[in-house]
N, C-alpha and C positions, 0 to 999 in steps of 0.2 A: 507600547507600541500602537504604532497608527494603522489605519486601515488598510493602507499600500501594503506595508511589511506582511500584513497578516494574508493578505491576498498571496499574496508571492508565495508564503510558508504553504498554503492550500493548493497553489497550484503546483508547487515542486511537488506535495502530498501526491496529487494525482497524475503527475508523470511518471513517479515510482511505481505506483498503483498499474499505471497501463506498462510499464517495462516489466512487471512480474508477470501480468494475466499475456503478455506476448508471449514471454518465453513458454508458460504454460499451452497456449495454443498451438506455438510451432512444436509442442514434444509430444503433445499428449491428444489424442483424435476427441472429437465432441459426437455425441448421441443425437443423430440425427432426428429424431425425434424431439428430445426434450433443450438439447443446445447442452446441457452437462457434461463436462469432464468424463469421458469414459476410460475407466482405471481395469477393465476386465480386463484387458490383454499383458497388465502389468508391465507399462513402459518405463523404461530406465531414464531416471533423471540423473544429472550430475549434480551430487549431494551439493558440492561447494559451489556452485553457480544459482541454487536454489536458496541456500544459506546466503549468500550475499544480495540477491536481490530482496530476500525478505526482511533481512539486517536492514537494507537501506528503506523501504518501505516501513519498518516498526520503529525507525528512528526518526522517519518524519513524523509517523504518529505522534510517537510521545514528545516531540517538539511541539507540536500543535497542542496536545495535551496542556502542558505546560506554559503554553499562551493563555489557554483557556481557563486554568486555574489562577495564573497572575495577572492577566488583563482585565477577568470579567468576574469569577468568582471573589478574588480576594477584596477588589473594588466595592460589588455589594454587600460584603460583610464590614467593609471599613464604616 
């Protein structure tokens, strides 16, 4: 796999991560002091949407892991 293809997969990962955090930002208030998500009000989230966004993020992360193993680690061991 060439560098451009790897860059494309990393950009896809970043986009999925941004989608996930955008959803959280829209539905969970943040602590004004720390900036951390404030779950004290026990916000209700659409579980299906959370799962879909996380699954896309996780899939892309696993895809990148496969690239690292196949393209980098296995070549170093050969």
